[in-house]
C-alpha positions in Angstrom: -246.6 88.7 -2.1 -243.4 90.8 -1.5 -245.2 94.3 -1.2 -244.7 96.3 1.2 -241.8 94.7 3.0 -238.9 97.0 4.7 -236.0 95.1 4.4 -233.6 92.2 3.3 -234.3 90.3 6.0 -238.4 90.7 5.5 -238.0 89.4 1.6 -236.1 86.1 3.4 -238.8 85.6 5.5 -241.3 86.1 3.8 -240.1 83.8 1.1 -239.0 80.8 3.8 -242.8 81.2 4.9 -244.4 80.3 1.7 -242.2 77.8 1.3 -243.1 76.8 4.5 -246.6 77.2 4.0 -246.5 75.3 0.7 -244.7 72.6 1.2 -242.4 73.2 -1.7 -241.0 70.4 -3.4 -237.3 70.8 -4.2 -236.1 71.8 -7.7 -240.2 73.1 -8.1 -239.3 77.1 -9.6 -241.3 79.4 -7.1 -241.9 83.1 -8.0 -243.4 86.0 -6.5 -243.1 90.0 -6.5 -243.5 93.6 -5.2 -240.5 94.2 -4.0 -239.1 97.5 -4.1 -235.1 98.6 -3.5 -236.7 102.5 -2.4 -238.6 100.8 0.4 -236.1 98.5 2.1 -233.8 100.2 4.8 -230.3 98.1 3.1 -231.5 101.4 0.3 -230.1 99.0 -2.6 -231.4 96.4 -5.1 -231.2 92.9 -3.3 -228.6 90.2 -5.4 -228.6 86.3 -5.6 -226.6 85.6 -2.0 -229.0 87.7 -0.1 -231.4 84.7 -1.2 -228.4 82.0 0.0 -230.2 79.7 3.3 -233.5 80.2 2.1 -234.2 78.2 -0.7 -231.3 76.2 -1.7 -232.7 73.9 -3.1 -235.1 75.5 -5.4 -234.8 78.2 -8.2 -236.8 81.3 -7.8 -237.6 84.0 -9.9 -238.8 87.8 -7.9 -239.6 90.7 -9.6 -240.1 93.7 -8.7 -243.0 96.2 -8.5 -242.6 97.6 -11.9 -241.6 94.2 -13.0 -238.8 96.0 -15.1 -236.9 93.7 -13.1 -236.3 90.8 -11.9 -234.3 88.5 -9.4 -233.1 84.9 -8.8 -230.7 83.0 -6.6 -227.9 81.1 -7.5 -230.0 77.5 -7.7 -232.2 79.7 -10.5 -229.4 81.2 -12.3 -227.9 77.0 -12.9 -231.6 76.4 -14.1 -231.5 79.1 -16.4 -227.5 78.0 -17.7 -226.8 81.8 -16.7 -222.6 82.0 -17.1 -220.9 85.1 -16.6 -220.0 84.0 -20.7 -223.8 84.1 -21.3 -224.6 87.6 -23.8 -226.8 89.3 -22.5 -230.5 89.1 -24.8 -231.7 91.2 -26.7 -233.7 93.9 -25.4 -232.8 93.1 -21.3 -229.3 92.4 -19.1 -228.1 90.6 -17.1 -227.2 92.6 -13.5 -222.9 92.2 -13.3 -220.6 92.7 -11.3 -217.4 95.0 -12.1 -215.6 91.7 -12.2 -218.1 90.2 -14.5 -220.2 87.4 -12.1 -223.9 87.2 -12.5 -225.4 89.2 -9.6 -228.5 87.3 -10.1 -230.4 90.9 -11.1 -232.4 90.5 -14.8 -233.3 93.8 -16.4 -236.3 94.0 -18.8 -238.1 92.5 -20.5 -235.4 91.0 -22.7 -234.0 88.6 -19.7 -236.8 88.4 -17.7 -239.1 87.0 -20.5 -236.2 84.3 -21.1 -236.2 83.3 -17.4 -239.5 82.7 -17.7 -239.8 80.8 -20.1 -237.6 78.3 -18.8 -240.6 78.0 -15.9 -242.6 74.9 -16.2 -246.4 76.8 -17.0 -248.4 76.0 -14.5 -251.3 72.7 -14.6 -254.9 74.0 -14.7 -255.5 73.7 -11.1 -252.7 75.9 -10.0 -253.8 78.1 -12.6 -257.5 78.1 -11.1 -256.3 78.5 -7.4 -253.6 81.2 -8.2 -256.4 82.9 -9.8 -259.2 82.0 -7.0 -256.5 84.2 -4.7 -255.8 86.9 -6.7 -259.9 87.5 -7.4 -260.3 87.3 -3.5 -258.0 89.9 -2.7 -259.5 92.0 -5.4 -263.0 91.5 -4.0 -261.7 92.1 -0.7 -260.3 95.6 -2.0 -263.8 96.6 -2.9 -262.9 96.2 -6.5 -265.9 94.9 -9.0 -263.9 95.2 -12.6 -260.5 94.3 -13.2 -258.3 94.3 -16.5 -255.7 91.9 -16.9 -252.8 90.9 -19.3 -251.8 87.5 -18.0 -252.4 85.6 -21.3 -249.2 85.5 -21.3 -248.5 84.6 -18.1 -250.8 81.9 -18.0 -249.3 79.9 -21.2 -252.5 81.0 -23.3 -255.5 82.3 -24.2 -257.2 78.9 -24.0 -255.7 78.6 -20.7 -256.4 82.2 -19.3 -260.6 81.8 -20.5 -260.7 78.0 -19.2 -259.4 78.9 -15.6 -261.8 82.3 -15.5 -264.5 80.2 -17.0 -263.9 77.6 -14.3 -263.6 80.0 -12.0 -267.5 81.0 -12.7 -269.5 77.8 -13.1 -267.8 77.6 -9.8 -269.2 80.7 -8.4 -266.2 81.9 -7.5 -265.4 85.0 -10.1 -267.5 87.5 -8.6 -266.0 91.0 -10.5 -266.0 91.3 -14.3 -262.9 90.8 -16.2 -261.5 92.4 -19.0 -258.8 90.2 -20.9 -256.2 91.9 -23.3 -255.6 90.8 -26.2 -251.9 91.5 -27.8 -251.6 91.0 -31.5 -248.7 91.4 -34.0 -249.0 93.7 -36.7 
């Protein structure tokens, strides 16, 4: 959770603390979200260099608070096979410097979806643990019902409903959930 950070150093510290607390093995993707360049002391978007020295053995994907921009570190760019010669995907673009070098920023759905598609889906147990944590935070904030469109992030309808059903069966779902089902016309 990168919400409320006030500097790039705080972003680095939260990422390092997460890795240490969760014993993340090398090579495993690390995801986070909630940063906002408008609240950073540096008053700029972060870049791949800002993550150097923190998770050098892991690919990292950190979404901005709006989820229309994300940041990947050097290892993430490598894992995705992105190079300065990689064309921008339809419906998105890769952040580039004047010399064409990739900055680590991914803009809009096309680029972010491409990155998320390369990240292995969580196991059922990982999905349930993440959902349980989210439910605890929502309940602690006083929420009694939530609306979610997380089917795409969880690997599809069956996996998402399975995780919610498992939590409900264990008495760990103290709120109502409405799942948004998107269809194509």
